[in-house]
N, C-alpha and C positions, 0 to 999 in steps of 0.2 A: 504494499499499499504506500501511496505517496503521503507524506505527512503534512504537506502544504499544497493541496491540489489547485487552489486558485479558482478563477472563474471557469465554469464548464459550459456556459451558454444556456439557452432556453430550449425546452422541448415541452410538448403538451404532457399534462399529468397522465393521460391515458397510456402513454408509451412507457411509463415507469413500472418497475416491480420492486417495491421497497421491502426490505427485510431488516431484522435487528438480531444481533448476536453478541456474545461476550467473547472477546478475542484478546490475545496477549500482544501488547505493544511495549517495547523496550523493557520486557520482563515484568510488566504490570497489567493486571486485567483491566480492560476497557469495554464499555458498551459502544458498539459500533452499529450505526444506522446507515444503510446503503441502498442505492438504487442499482440493483444488479443488471439492469438493462443497459446501463451506461458505464463506461470506464471512468474511474476516479470521481464518482458521484457518491461521496460518503462523508460522514462526520462521526467523531468519536468523542467520548468523555470518560475520565477514569471511572471505574465501577463505583468507587467510594463516593464520587460526586454525583452519580446519576440518581435521579428520582426513582423511587420504587413505584410499582403498579398502584398500590393504594393511594400514593401521594397525587396520582393523575386524576382521581375521582373528584 
């Protein structure tokens, strides 16, 4: 993964396929949210800093 992907342009929402997972970056667990239909279209936050599901309600 690219740590600083920068601008990736604009595409219609219908063309995306967004998923989330816990992944290891620099030896630390991170929540990664990515559009797997596009290269370098992702964002991450350390697992400790990520909001839990009950916090989203």
